[in-house]
All heavy atoms as TSV, in Angstrom:
chain	resi	resn	atom	element	x	y	z
A	1	MET	N	N	0.856	-1.176	0.000
A	1	MET	CA	C	0.000	0.000	0.000
A	1	MET	C	C	0.901	1.237	0.000
A	1	MET	O	O	1.816	1.336	0.793
A	1	MET	CB	C	-0.894	-0.028	1.240
A	1	MET	CG	C	-1.854	1.108	1.308
A	1	MET	SD	S	-2.899	1.226	2.812
A	1	MET	CE	C	-3.210	-0.440	3.272
A	2	LYS	N	N	0.627	2.167	-0.901
A	2	LYS	CA	C	1.435	3.378	-0.958
A	2	LYS	C	C	0.890	4.413	0.031
A	2	LYS	O	O	-0.301	4.405	0.359
A	2	LYS	CB	C	1.458	3.938	-2.366
A	2	LYS	CG	C	0.135	4.450	-2.868
A	2	LYS	CD	C	0.271	4.985	-4.263
A	2	LYS	CE	C	-1.065	5.519	-4.717
A	2	LYS	NZ	N	-1.024	6.191	-5.969
A	3	PRO	N	N	1.746	5.319	0.507
A	3	PRO	CA	C	1.263	6.352	1.433
A	3	PRO	C	C	0.393	7.363	0.703
A	3	PRO	O	O	0.594	7.641	-0.483
A	3	PRO	CB	C	2.557	7.000	1.934
A	3	PRO	CG	C	3.566	6.718	0.878
A	3	PRO	CD	C	3.165	5.411	0.250
A	4	PHE	N	N	-0.565	7.898	1.391
A	4	PHE	CA	C	-1.452	8.901	0.812
A	4	PHE	C	C	-0.805	10.272	0.917
A	4	PHE	O	O	-0.069	10.551	1.851
A	4	PHE	CB	C	-2.809	8.898	1.532
A	4	PHE	CG	C	-3.509	7.570	1.432
A	4	PHE	CD1	C	-3.684	6.770	2.541
A	4	PHE	CD2	C	-3.977	7.109	0.218
A	4	PHE	CE1	C	-4.310	5.542	2.444
A	4	PHE	CE2	C	-4.610	5.882	0.102
A	4	PHE	CZ	C	-4.773	5.103	1.216
A	5	THR	N	N	-1.100	11.142	-0.056
A	5	THR	CA	C	-0.494	12.473	-0.059
A	5	THR	C	C	-1.247	13.436	0.847
A	5	THR	O	O	-0.794	14.531	1.081
A	5	THR	CB	C	-0.464	13.060	-1.486
A	5	THR	OG1	O	-1.808	13.130	-1.980
A	5	THR	CG2	C	0.374	12.218	-2.415
A	6	SER	N	N	-2.381	13.036	1.341
A	6	SER	CA	C	-3.153	13.897	2.224
A	6	SER	C	C	-3.786	13.039	3.304
A	6	SER	O	O	-3.810	11.822	3.211
A	6	SER	CB	C	-4.245	14.635	1.433
A	6	SER	OG	O	-5.129	13.695	0.855
A	7	GLU	N	N	-4.274	13.672	4.340
A	7	GLU	CA	C	-4.984	12.949	5.384
A	7	GLU	C	C	-6.295	12.451	4.813
A	7	GLU	O	O	-7.167	13.233	4.471
A	7	GLU	CB	C	-5.251	13.875	6.581
A	7	GLU	CG	C	-4.058	14.117	7.441
A	7	GLU	CD	C	-3.577	12.855	8.146
A	7	GLU	OE1	O	-4.414	12.090	8.666
A	7	GLU	OE2	O	-2.361	12.649	8.150
A	8	MET	N	N	-6.404	11.155	4.696
A	8	MET	CA	C	-7.615	10.579	4.118
A	8	MET	C	C	-8.376	9.865	5.227
A	8	MET	O	O	-7.787	9.151	6.027
A	8	MET	CB	C	-7.257	9.609	2.998
A	8	MET	CG	C	-8.422	9.165	2.154
A	8	MET	SD	S	-9.376	10.500	1.362
A	8	MET	CE	C	-8.146	11.262	0.334
A	9	THR	N	N	-9.666	10.099	5.258
A	9	THR	CA	C	-10.544	9.434	6.206
A	9	THR	C	C	-11.644	8.743	5.405
A	9	THR	O	O	-11.873	9.083	4.243
A	9	THR	CB	C	-11.194	10.432	7.178
A	9	THR	OG1	O	-12.061	11.305	6.440
A	9	THR	CG2	C	-10.148	11.258	7.930
A	10	PRO	N	N	-12.331	7.787	6.018
A	10	PRO	CA	C	-13.432	7.150	5.284
A	10	PRO	C	C	-14.458	8.165	4.787
A	10	PRO	O	O	-14.907	8.087	3.641
A	10	PRO	CB	C	-14.041	6.199	6.315
A	10	PRO	CG	C	-12.934	5.907	7.264
A	10	PRO	CD	C	-12.119	7.171	7.326
A	11	PHE	N	N	-14.808	9.130	5.624
A	11	PHE	CA	C	-15.813	10.123	5.244
A	11	PHE	C	C	-15.352	10.936	4.032
A	11	PHE	O	O	-16.097	11.080	3.053
A	11	PHE	CB	C	-16.111	11.055	6.427
A	11	PHE	CG	C	-17.105	12.130	6.097
A	11	PHE	CD1	C	-18.457	11.842	6.025
A	11	PHE	CD2	C	-16.689	13.420	5.835
A	11	PHE	CE1	C	-19.386	12.828	5.706
A	11	PHE	CE2	C	-17.604	14.412	5.519
A	11	PHE	CZ	C	-18.949	14.115	5.456
A	12	VAL	N	N	-14.126	11.444	4.088
A	12	VAL	CA	C	-13.611	12.267	2.991
A	12	VAL	C	C	-13.510	11.437	1.717
A	12	VAL	O	O	-13.901	11.894	0.640
A	12	VAL	CB	C	-12.243	12.888	3.355
A	12	VAL	CG1	C	-11.602	13.557	2.149
A	12	VAL	CG2	C	-12.405	13.890	4.491
A	13	ALA	N	N	-13.022	10.205	1.825
A	13	ALA	CA	C	-12.882	9.350	0.645
A	13	ALA	C	C	-14.228	9.128	-0.034
A	13	ALA	O	O	-14.346	9.242	-1.255
A	13	ALA	CB	C	-12.254	8.016	1.039
A	14	VAL	N	N	-15.250	8.826	0.747
A	14	VAL	CA	C	-16.577	8.577	0.178
A	14	VAL	C	C	-17.162	9.852	-0.421
A	14	VAL	O	O	-17.747	9.823	-1.507
A	14	VAL	CB	C	-17.522	7.965	1.232
A	14	VAL	CG1	C	-18.954	7.915	0.732
A	14	VAL	CG2	C	-17.044	6.569	1.619
A	15	MET	N	N	-16.993	10.976	0.251
A	15	MET	CA	C	-17.534	12.226	-0.271
A	15	MET	C	C	-16.863	12.603	-1.596
A	15	MET	O	O	-17.527	13.078	-2.522
A	15	MET	CB	C	-17.353	13.362	0.744
A	15	MET	CG	C	-18.192	13.217	1.998
A	15	MET	SD	S	-19.979	13.229	1.693
A	15	MET	CE	C	-20.369	11.518	1.927
A	16	ILE	N	N	-15.561	12.349	-1.716
A	16	ILE	CA	C	-14.863	12.614	-2.975
A	16	ILE	C	C	-15.340	11.637	-4.044
A	16	ILE	O	O	-15.649	12.037	-5.173
A	16	ILE	CB	C	-13.337	12.535	-2.778
A	16	ILE	CG1	C	-12.861	13.742	-1.958
A	16	ILE	CG2	C	-12.613	12.473	-4.134
A	16	ILE	CD1	C	-11.400	13.680	-1.554
A	17	ALA	N	N	-15.422	10.349	-3.703
A	17	ALA	CA	C	-15.835	9.340	-4.682
A	17	ALA	C	C	-17.241	9.602	-5.202
A	17	ALA	O	O	-17.509	9.397	-6.395
A	17	ALA	CB	C	-15.754	7.948	-4.064
A	18	LYS	N	N	-18.128	10.060	-4.346
A	18	LYS	CA	C	-19.507	10.325	-4.765
A	18	LYS	C	C	-19.667	11.680	-5.444
A	18	LYS	O	O	-20.746	12.016	-5.921
A	18	LYS	CB	C	-20.440	10.242	-3.555
A	18	LYS	CG	C	-20.622	8.832	-3.048
A	18	LYS	CD	C	-21.663	8.784	-1.961
A	18	LYS	CE	C	-21.975	7.350	-1.578
A	18	LYS	NZ	N	-23.129	7.262	-0.690
A	19	GLY	N	N	-18.596	12.471	-5.472
A	19	GLY	CA	C	-18.656	13.775	-6.122
A	19	GLY	C	C	-19.288	14.852	-5.267
A	19	GLY	O	O	-19.608	15.934	-5.760
A	20	ILE	N	N	-19.446	14.580	-3.992
A	20	ILE	CA	C	-20.043	15.561	-3.082
A	20	ILE	C	C	-18.997	16.577	-2.640
A	20	ILE	O	O	-19.293	17.750	-2.479
A	20	ILE	CB	C	-20.676	14.847	-1.870
A	20	ILE	CG1	C	-21.818	13.952	-2.347
A	20	ILE	CG2	C	-21.135	15.827	-0.803
A	20	ILE	CD1	C	-22.350	12.991	-1.313
A	21	GLU	N	N	-17.770	16.108	-2.449
A	21	GLU	CA	C	-16.670	16.991	-2.064
A	21	GLU	C	C	-15.680	17.051	-3.219
A	21	GLU	O	O	-15.376	16.024	-3.840
A	21	GLU	CB	C	-15.981	16.466	-0.805
A	21	GLU	CG	C	-14.903	17.390	-0.295
A	21	GLU	CD	C	-14.410	17.010	1.089
A	21	GLU	OE1	O	-15.237	16.680	1.944
A	21	GLU	OE2	O	-13.191	17.049	1.290
A	22	THR	N	N	-15.175	18.222	-3.496
A	22	THR	CA	C	-14.202	18.403	-4.571
A	22	THR	C	C	-12.805	18.131	-4.031
A	22	THR	O	O	-12.410	18.739	-3.035
A	22	THR	CB	C	-14.270	19.842	-5.125
A	22	THR	OG1	O	-15.597	20.087	-5.574
A	22	THR	CG2	C	-13.287	20.036	-6.266
A	23	PRO	N	N	-12.080	17.220	-4.677
A	23	PRO	CA	C	-10.702	16.971	-4.225
A	23	PRO	C	C	-9.820	18.185	-4.472
A	23	PRO	O	O	-10.052	18.956	-5.409
A	23	PRO	CB	C	-10.254	15.787	-5.077
A	23	PRO	CG	C	-11.149	15.780	-6.249
A	23	PRO	CD	C	-12.437	16.412	-5.829
A	24	ARG	N	N	-8.807	18.353	-3.626
A	24	ARG	CA	C	-7.898	19.491	-3.765
A	24	ARG	C	C	-6.939	19.319	-4.937
A	24	ARG	O	O	-6.325	20.294	-5.382
A	24	ARG	CB	C	-7.111	19.695	-2.467
A	24	ARG	CG	C	-7.999	20.208	-1.327
A	24	ARG	CD	C	-7.240	20.282	-0.050
A	24	ARG	NE	N	-7.329	18.943	0.553
A	24	ARG	CZ	C	-6.734	18.586	1.657
A	24	ARG	NH1	N	-5.980	19.430	2.304
A	24	ARG	NH2	N	-6.874	17.369	2.133
A	25	SER	N	N	-6.809	18.080	-5.415
A	25	SER	CA	C	-5.897	17.812	-6.537
A	25	SER	C	C	-6.308	16.499	-7.194
A	25	SER	O	O	-7.100	15.735	-6.630
A	25	SER	CB	C	-4.456	17.697	-6.035
A	25	SER	OG	O	-4.329	16.564	-5.182
A	26	ASP	N	N	-5.729	16.247	-8.358
A	26	ASP	CA	C	-5.962	14.960	-9.017
A	26	ASP	C	C	-5.454	13.827	-8.139
A	26	ASP	O	O	-6.063	12.761	-8.078
A	26	ASP	CB	C	-5.269	14.914	-10.378
A	26	ASP	CG	C	-5.918	15.833	-11.397
A	26	ASP	OD1	O	-7.083	16.252	-11.181
A	26	ASP	OD2	O	-5.265	16.143	-12.413
A	27	GLN	N	N	-4.332	14.062	-7.454
A	27	GLN	CA	C	-3.768	13.028	-6.592
A	27	GLN	C	C	-4.694	12.713	-5.428
A	27	GLN	O	O	-4.838	11.550	-5.043
A	27	GLN	CB	C	-2.386	13.440	-6.073
A	27	GLN	CG	C	-1.693	12.337	-5.287
A	27	GLN	CD	C	-1.470	11.071	-6.115
A	27	GLN	OE1	O	-0.914	11.144	-7.212
A	27	GLN	NE2	N	-1.898	9.925	-5.622
A	28	GLU	N	N	-5.350	13.720	-4.879
A	28	GLU	CA	C	-6.277	13.459	-3.780
A	28	GLU	C	C	-7.470	12.632	-4.264
A	28	GLU	O	O	-7.977	11.777	-3.540
A	28	GLU	CB	C	-6.764	14.757	-3.138
A	28	GLU	CG	C	-7.580	14.491	-1.884
A	28	GLU	CD	C	-7.998	15.736	-1.152
A	28	GLU	OE1	O	-8.560	16.652	-1.788
A	28	GLU	OE2	O	-7.763	15.782	0.071
A	29	PHE	N	N	-7.903	12.864	-5.496
A	29	PHE	CA	C	-8.975	12.060	-6.078
A	29	PHE	C	C	-8.550	10.594	-6.153
A	29	PHE	O	O	-9.288	9.697	-5.731
A	29	PHE	CB	C	-9.318	12.592	-7.480
A	29	PHE	CG	C	-10.353	11.786	-8.196
A	29	PHE	CD1	C	-11.698	11.965	-7.922
A	29	PHE	CD2	C	-9.991	10.845	-9.147
A	29	PHE	CE1	C	-12.671	11.216	-8.585
A	29	PHE	CE2	C	-10.951	10.090	-9.815
A	29	PHE	CZ	C	-12.291	10.278	-9.524
A	30	VAL	N	N	-7.356	10.346	-6.669
A	30	VAL	CA	C	-6.841	8.982	-6.764
A	30	VAL	C	C	-6.662	8.398	-5.364
A	30	VAL	O	O	-6.998	7.237	-5.112
A	30	VAL	CB	C	-5.519	8.946	-7.566
A	30	VAL	CG1	C	-4.868	7.571	-7.503
A	30	VAL	CG2	C	-5.758	9.358	-9.012
A	31	ASP	N	N	-6.130	9.197	-4.446
A	31	ASP	CA	C	-5.934	8.731	-3.067
A	31	ASP	C	C	-7.245	8.290	-2.425
A	31	ASP	O	O	-7.278	7.299	-1.700
A	31	ASP	CB	C	-5.294	9.815	-2.205
A	31	ASP	CG	C	-3.819	10.021	-2.494
A	31	ASP	OD1	O	-3.221	9.209	-3.222
A	31	ASP	OD2	O	-3.264	11.010	-1.979
A	32	ALA	N	N	-8.309	9.026	-2.700
A	32	ALA	CA	C	-9.612	8.668	-2.135
A	32	ALA	C	C	-10.043	7.298	-2.621
A	32	ALA	O	O	-10.459	6.443	-1.829
A	32	ALA	CB	C	-10.655	9.729	-2.498
A	33	TRP	N	N	-9.937	7.069	-3.905
A	33	TRP	CA	C	-10.323	5.774	-4.466
A	33	TRP	C	C	-9.383	4.666	-4.010
A	33	TRP	O	O	-9.828	3.555	-3.719
A	33	TRP	CB	C	-10.384	5.848	-5.987
A	33	TRP	CG	C	-11.643	6.504	-6.449
A	33	TRP	CD1	C	-11.803	7.815	-6.810
A	33	TRP	CD2	C	-12.926	5.893	-6.555
A	33	TRP	NE1	N	-13.116	8.046	-7.148
A	33	TRP	CE2	C	-13.826	6.880	-6.998
A	33	TRP	CE3	C	-13.409	4.619	-6.325
A	33	TRP	CZ2	C	-15.172	6.622	-7.219
A	33	TRP	CZ3	C	-14.759	4.358	-6.540
A	33	TRP	CH2	C	-15.618	5.354	-6.982
A	34	GLN	N	N	-8.078	4.964	-3.915
A	34	GLN	CA	C	-7.126	3.960	-3.438
A	34	GLN	C	C	-7.433	3.596	-1.986
A	34	GLN	O	O	-7.368	2.436	-1.595
A	34	GLN	CB	C	-5.685	4.471	-3.581
A	34	GLN	CG	C	-4.632	3.404	-3.342
A	34	GLN	CD	C	-4.563	2.390	-4.468
A	34	GLN	OE1	O	-4.407	2.739	-5.628
A	34	GLN	NE2	N	-4.664	1.107	-4.123
A	35	TYR	N	N	-7.789	4.587	-1.201
A	35	TYR	CA	C	-8.159	4.363	0.201
A	35	TYR	C	C	-9.385	3.457	0.292
A	35	TYR	O	O	-9.406	2.504	1.085
A	35	TYR	CB	C	-8.440	5.710	0.873
A	35	TYR	CG	C	-8.801	5.613	2.326
A	35	TYR	CD1	C	-7.814	5.708	3.303
A	35	TYR	CD2	C	-10.113	5.431	2.732
A	35	TYR	CE1	C	-8.142	5.626	4.656
A	35	TYR	CE2	C	-10.448	5.340	4.078
A	35	TYR	CZ	C	-9.457	5.441	5.025
A	35	TYR	OH	O	-9.786	5.352	6.360
A	36	ILE	N	N	-10.379	3.737	-0.512
A	36	ILE	CA	C	-11.602	2.913	-0.514
A	36	ILE	C	C	-11.258	1.479	-0.892
A	36	ILE	O	O	-11.795	0.531	-0.310
A	36	ILE	CB	C	-12.666	3.522	-1.459
A	36	ILE	CG1	C	-13.181	4.833	-0.868
A	36	ILE	CG2	C	-13.811	2.546	-1.703
A	36	ILE	CD1	C	-14.019	5.663	-1.823
A	37	HIS	N	N	-10.363	1.310	-1.840
A	37	HIS	CA	C	-9.937	-0.032	-2.246
A	37	HIS	C	C	-9.106	-0.706	-1.153
A	37	HIS	O	O	-9.402	-1.828	-0.742
A	37	HIS	CB	C	-9.136	0.051	-3.542
A	37	HIS	CG	C	-8.523	-1.245	-3.950
A	37	HIS	ND1	N	-7.221	-1.565	-3.628
A	37	HIS	CD2	C	-9.027	-2.299	-4.632
A	37	HIS	CE1	C	-6.956	-2.775	-4.096
A	37	HIS	NE2	N	-8.032	-3.242	-4.715
A	38	ASP	N	N	-8.053	-0.032	-0.687
A	38	ASP	CA	C	-7.113	-0.638	0.251
A	38	ASP	C	C	-7.766	-1.008	1.580
A	38	ASP	O	O	-7.409	-2.018	2.183
A	38	ASP	CB	C	-5.938	0.305	0.525
A	38	ASP	CG	C	-5.024	0.466	-0.676
A	38	ASP	OD1	O	-5.152	-0.301	-1.651
A	38	ASP	OD2	O	-4.173	1.382	-0.639
A	39	THR	N	N	-8.691	-0.192	2.037
A	39	THR	CA	C	-9.351	-0.455	3.324
A	39	THR	C	C	-10.582	-1.343	3.163
A	39	THR	O	O	-11.234	-1.680	4.150
A	39	THR	CB	C	-9.782	0.864	3.995
A	39	THR	OG1	O	-10.709	1.545	3.148
A	39	THR	CG2	C	-8.571	1.746	4.296
A	40	ARG	N	N	-10.901	-1.683	1.906
A	40	ARG	CA	C	-12.073	-2.502	1.572
A	40	ARG	C	C	-13.372	-1.818	2.027
A	40	ARG	O	O	-14.382	-2.457	2.279
A	40	ARG	CB	C	-11.933	-3.911	2.134
A	40	ARG	CG	C	-10.632	-4.566	1.639
A	40	ARG	CD	C	-10.451	-5.997	1.905
A	40	ARG	NE	N	-11.229	-6.941	1.145
A	40	ARG	CZ	C	-11.163	-7.169	-0.160
A	40	ARG	NH1	N	-10.366	-6.459	-0.913
A	40	ARG	NH2	N	-11.899	-8.087	-0.727
A	41	LEU	N	N	-13.327	-0.515	2.098
A	41	LEU	CA	C	-14.487	0.285	2.479
A	41	LEU	C	C	-15.652	0.051	1.517
A	41	LEU	O	O	-16.820	0.104	1.914
A	41	LEU	CB	C	-14.102	1.767	2.514
A	41	LEU	CG	C	-15.142	2.788	2.921
A	41	LEU	CD1	C	-15.693	2.477	4.314
A	41	LEU	CD2	C	-14.554	4.185	2.892
A	42	PHE	N	N	-15.347	-0.252	0.257
A	42	PHE	CA	C	-16.398	-0.480	-0.742
A	42	PHE	C	C	-17.341	-1.610	-0.328
A	42	PHE	O	O	-18.511	-1.604	-0.683
A	42	PHE	CB	C	-15.795	-0.758	-2.123
A	42	PHE	CG	C	-14.958	-2.000	-2.206
A	42	PHE	CD1	C	-15.529	-3.224	-2.506
A	42	PHE	CD2	C	-13.596	-1.940	-1.967
A	42	PHE	CE1	C	-14.757	-4.380	-2.581
A	42	PHE	CE2	C	-12.809	-3.082	-2.050
A	42	PHE	CZ	C	-13.395	-4.305	-2.348
A	43	GLN	N	N	-16.842	-2.570	0.440
A	43	GLN	CA	C	-17.696	-3.679	0.884
A	43	GLN	C	C	-18.781	-3.199	1.853
A	43	GLN	O	O	-19.864	-3.761	1.898
A	43	GLN	CB	C	-16.858	-4.762	1.551
A	43	GLN	CG	C	-15.954	-5.484	0.579
A	43	GLN	CD	C	-15.096	-6.528	1.266
A	43	GLN	OE1	O	-14.771	-6.416	2.440
A	43	GLN	NE2	N	-14.727	-7.541	0.512
A	44	HIS	N	N	-18.485	-2.165	2.605
A	44	HIS	CA	C	-19.444	-1.628	3.570
A	44	HIS	C	C	-20.437	-0.668	2.920
A	44	HIS	O	O	-21.522	-0.447	3.453
A	44	HIS	CB	C	-18.719	-0.931	4.717
A	44	HIS	CG	C	-17.797	-1.836	5.466
A	44	HIS	ND1	N	-18.245	-2.771	6.366
A	44	HIS	CD2	C	-16.458	-1.985	5.411
A	44	HIS	CE1	C	-17.223	-3.446	6.849
A	44	HIS	NE2	N	-16.117	-2.991	6.286
A	45	LEU	N	N	-20.045	-0.100	1.794
A	45	LEU	CA	C	-20.919	0.861	1.116
A	45	LEU	C	C	-22.102	0.170	0.438
A	45	LEU	O	O	-23.159	0.762	0.282
A	45	LEU	CB	C	-20.132	1.669	0.084
A	45	LEU	CG	C	-19.024	2.545	0.639
A	45	LEU	CD1	C	-18.245	3.181	-0.503
A	45	LEU	CD2	C	-19.585	3.605	1.566
A	46	LYS	N	N	-21.887	-1.069	0.017
A	46	LYS	CA	C	-22.939	-1.855	-0.630
A	46	LYS	C	C	-23.550	-1.133	-1.833
A	46	LYS	O	O	-24.757	-1.149	-2.045
A	46	LYS	CB	C	-24.008	-2.265	0.367
A	46	LYS	CG	C	-23.451	-3.099	1.511
A	46	LYS	CD	C	-24.533	-3.758	2.297
A	46	LYS	CE	C	-24.039	-4.439	3.533
A	46	LYS	NZ	N	-23.020	-5.411	3.416
A	47	GLU	N	N	-22.684	-0.464	-2.589
A	47	GLU	CA	C	-23.097	0.203	-3.819
A	47	GLU	C	C	-22.273	-0.404	-4.954
A	47	GLU	O	O	-21.080	-0.136	-5.056
A	47	GLU	CB	C	-22.868	1.708	-3.718
A	47	GLU	CG	C	-23.722	2.363	-2.633
A	47	GLU	CD	C	-23.553	3.860	-2.571
A	47	GLU	OE1	O	-23.459	4.497	-3.634
A	47	GLU	OE2	O	-23.511	4.378	-1.451
A	48	PRO	N	N	-22.888	-1.236	-5.785
A	48	PRO	CA	C	-22.144	-1.960	-6.821
A	48	PRO	C	C	-21.313	-1.064	-7.744
A	48	PRO	O	O	-20.254	-1.471	-8.204
A	48	PRO	CB	C	-23.234	-2.687	-7.605
A	48	PRO	CG	C	-24.395	-2.762	-6.690
A	48	PRO	CD	C	-24.312	-1.554	-5.804
A	49	TRP	N	N	-21.765	0.138	-7.994
A	49	TRP	CA	C	-21.034	1.014	-8.912
A	49	TRP	C	C	-19.650	1.360	-8.365
A	49	TRP	O	O	-18.715	1.575	-9.143
A	49	TRP	CB	C	-21.825	2.288	-9.224
A	49	TRP	CG	C	-21.941	3.247	-8.076
A	49	TRP	CD1	C	-22.937	3.287	-7.143
A	49	TRP	CD2	C	-21.040	4.291	-7.737
A	49	TRP	NE1	N	-22.698	4.292	-6.237
A	49	TRP	CE2	C	-21.540	4.927	-6.578
A	49	TRP	CE3	C	-19.845	4.762	-8.281
A	49	TRP	CZ2	C	-20.891	6.000	-5.959
A	49	TRP	CZ3	C	-19.200	5.826	-7.662
A	49	TRP	CH2	C	-19.726	6.434	-6.519
A	50	VAL	N	N	-19.494	1.390	-7.036
A	50	VAL	CA	C	-18.202	1.736	-6.448
A	50	VAL	C	C	-17.181	0.635	-6.762
A	50	VAL	O	O	-16.069	0.916	-7.206
A	50	VAL	CB	C	-18.321	1.972	-4.927
A	50	VAL	CG1	C	-16.949	2.177	-4.295
A	50	VAL	CG2	C	-19.217	3.170	-4.629
A	51	GLU	N	N	-17.562	-0.607	-6.539
A	51	GLU	CA	C	-16.658	-1.710	-6.824
A	51	GLU	C	C	-16.352	-1.784	-8.321
A	51	GLU	O	O	-15.215	-2.043	-8.719
A	51	GLU	CB	C	-17.250	-3.032	-6.340
A	51	GLU	CG	C	-16.249	-4.159	-6.348
A	51	GLU	CD	C	-16.732	-5.384	-5.606
A	51	GLU	OE1	O	-17.815	-5.353	-4.993
A	51	GLU	OE2	O	-16.014	-6.387	-5.653
A	52	GLY	N	N	-17.332	-1.514	-9.157
A	52	GLY	CA	C	-17.112	-1.497	-10.600
A	52	GLY	C	C	-16.133	-0.409	-11.013
A	52	GLY	O	O	-15.268	-0.628	-11.856
A	53	ARG	N	N	-16.284	0.749	-10.402
A	53	ARG	CA	C	-15.376	1.869	-10.722
A	53	ARG	C	C	-13.963	1.542	-10.284
A	53	ARG	O	O	-12.993	1.845	-10.987
A	53	ARG	CB	C	-15.872	3.161	-10.056
A	53	ARG	CG	C	-15.021	4.366	-10.364
A	53	ARG	CD	C	-15.116	4.735	-11.845
A	53	ARG	NE	N	-14.341	5.935	-12.086
A	53	ARG	CZ	C	-13.374	6.024	-12.996
A	53	ARG	NH1	N	-13.112	5.011	-13.786
A	53	ARG	NH2	N	-12.699	7.128	-13.135
A	54	ILE	N	N	-13.810	0.909	-9.127
A	54	ILE	CA	C	-12.483	0.511	-8.655
A	54	ILE	C	C	-11.865	-0.476	-9.645
A	54	ILE	O	O	-10.695	-0.346	-10.004
A	54	ILE	CB	C	-12.562	-0.084	-7.231
A	54	ILE	CG1	C	-12.842	1.031	-6.224
A	54	ILE	CG2	C	-11.280	-0.833	-6.876
A	54	ILE	CD1	C	-13.160	0.549	-4.825
A	55	SER	N	N	-12.639	-1.449	-10.095
A	55	SER	CA	C	-12.135	-2.422	-11.073
A	55	SER	C	C	-11.682	-1.718	-12.345
A	55	SER	O	O	-10.616	-2.034	-12.895
A	55	SER	CB	C	-13.211	-3.447	-11.408
A	55	SER	OG	O	-13.515	-4.232	-10.295
A	56	ASP	N	N	-12.468	-0.766	-12.812
A	56	ASP	CA	C	-12.101	-0.003	-14.009
A	56	ASP	C	C	-10.798	0.762	-13.791
A	56	ASP	O	O	-9.921	0.781	-14.666
A	56	ASP	CB	C	-13.200	0.989	-14.389
A	56	ASP	CG	C	-14.465	0.327	-14.901
A	56	ASP	OD1	O	-14.417	-0.880	-15.233
A	56	ASP	OD2	O	-15.506	1.014	-14.943
A	57	MET	N	N	-10.668	1.403	-12.636
A	57	MET	CA	C	-9.478	2.210	-12.351
A	57	MET	C	C	-8.227	1.340	-12.221
A	57	MET	O	O	-7.144	1.769	-12.609
A	57	MET	CB	C	-9.708	3.066	-11.106
A	57	MET	CG	C	-10.766	4.146	-11.331
A	57	MET	SD	S	-11.179	5.054	-9.828
A	57	MET	CE	C	-9.861	6.265	-9.823
A	58	ILE	N	N	-8.374	0.129	-11.694
A	58	ILE	CA	C	-7.240	-0.797	-11.623
A	58	ILE	C	C	-6.856	-1.226	-13.033
A	58	ILE	O	O	-5.677	-1.207	-13.400
A	58	ILE	CB	C	-7.576	-2.009	-10.731
A	58	ILE	CG1	C	-7.658	-1.574	-9.267
A	58	ILE	CG2	C	-6.534	-3.120	-10.919
A	58	ILE	CD1	C	-8.192	-2.637	-8.331
A	59	ARG	N	N	-7.842	-1.592	-13.839
A	59	ARG	CA	C	-7.592	-2.013	-15.225
A	59	ARG	C	C	-6.928	-0.889	-16.028
A	59	ARG	O	O	-6.071	-1.142	-16.867
A	59	ARG	CB	C	-8.898	-2.451	-15.870
A	59	ARG	CG	C	-8.755	-3.090	-17.231
A	59	ARG	CD	C	-10.040	-3.689	-17.809
A	59	ARG	NE	N	-11.243	-2.926	-17.585
A	59	ARG	CZ	C	-12.172	-3.199	-16.634
A	59	ARG	NH1	N	-12.009	-4.224	-15.828
A	59	ARG	NH2	N	-13.254	-2.461	-16.502
A	60	GLU	N	N	-7.311	0.354	-15.756
A	60	GLU	CA	C	-6.752	1.503	-16.469
A	60	GLU	C	C	-5.385	1.929	-15.935
A	60	GLU	O	O	-4.763	2.841	-16.469
A	60	GLU	CB	C	-7.723	2.680	-16.382
A	60	GLU	CG	C	-9.034	2.439	-17.114
A	60	GLU	CD	C	-10.118	3.443	-16.756
A	60	GLU	OE1	O	-9.841	4.434	-16.047
A	60	GLU	OE2	O	-11.275	3.209	-17.175
A	61	GLY	N	N	-4.931	1.290	-14.849
A	61	GLY	CA	C	-3.625	1.616	-14.281
A	61	GLY	C	C	-3.640	2.824	-13.370
A	61	GLY	O	O	-2.577	3.343	-13.030
A	62	ILE	N	N	-4.814	3.291	-12.983
A	62	ILE	CA	C	-4.924	4.452	-12.115
A	62	ILE	C	C	-4.706	4.060	-10.651
A	62	ILE	O	O	-4.059	4.778	-9.895
A	62	ILE	CB	C	-6.296	5.143	-12.304
A	62	ILE	CG1	C	-6.416	5.644	-13.738
A	62	ILE	CG2	C	-6.490	6.257	-11.286
A	62	ILE	CD1	C	-7.823	6.086	-14.120
A	63	LEU	N	N	-5.244	2.897	-10.275
A	63	LEU	CA	C	-5.106	2.392	-8.908
A	63	LEU	C	C	-4.179	1.192	-8.892
A	63	LEU	O	O	-4.090	0.445	-9.862
A	63	LEU	CB	C	-6.466	1.972	-8.330
A	63	LEU	CG	C	-7.538	3.035	-8.192
A	63	LEU	CD1	C	-8.766	2.427	-7.551
A	63	LEU	CD2	C	-7.035	4.218	-7.379
A	64	GLU	N	N	-3.526	1.005	-7.744
A	64	GLU	CA	C	-2.721	-0.188	-7.529
A	64	GLU	C	C	-3.630	-1.299	-7.002
A	64	GLU	O	O	-4.447	-1.041	-6.123
A	64	GLU	CB	C	-1.623	0.095	-6.512
A	64	GLU	CG	C	-0.605	1.104	-6.997
A	64	GLU	CD	C	0.466	1.390	-5.957
A	64	GLU	OE1	O	0.573	0.636	-4.970
A	64	GLU	OE2	O	1.190	2.355	-6.137
A	65	PRO	N	N	-3.492	-2.509	-7.544
A	65	PRO	CA	C	-4.338	-3.623	-7.086
A	65	PRO	C	C	-4.039	-4.034	-5.639
A	65	PRO	O	O	-3.077	-3.735	-5.082
A	65	PRO	CB	C	-4.025	-4.750	-8.043
A	65	PRO	CG	C	-2.897	-4.321	-8.882
A	65	PRO	CD	C	-2.616	-2.888	-8.609
């Protein structure tokens, strides 16, 4: 797991992923999704689109598996 460039919390990660909060940078956007993946937070969200988006981002090389 790589270190995050900003303080990431479950709340902030979800708000960024859902588009409710604007990330401060492109890296913070990626960090939010990486956090959701690495902590397996997506399993608790129970929203299929989140897991699908993570799979897409891994396939595209944006996220680390």
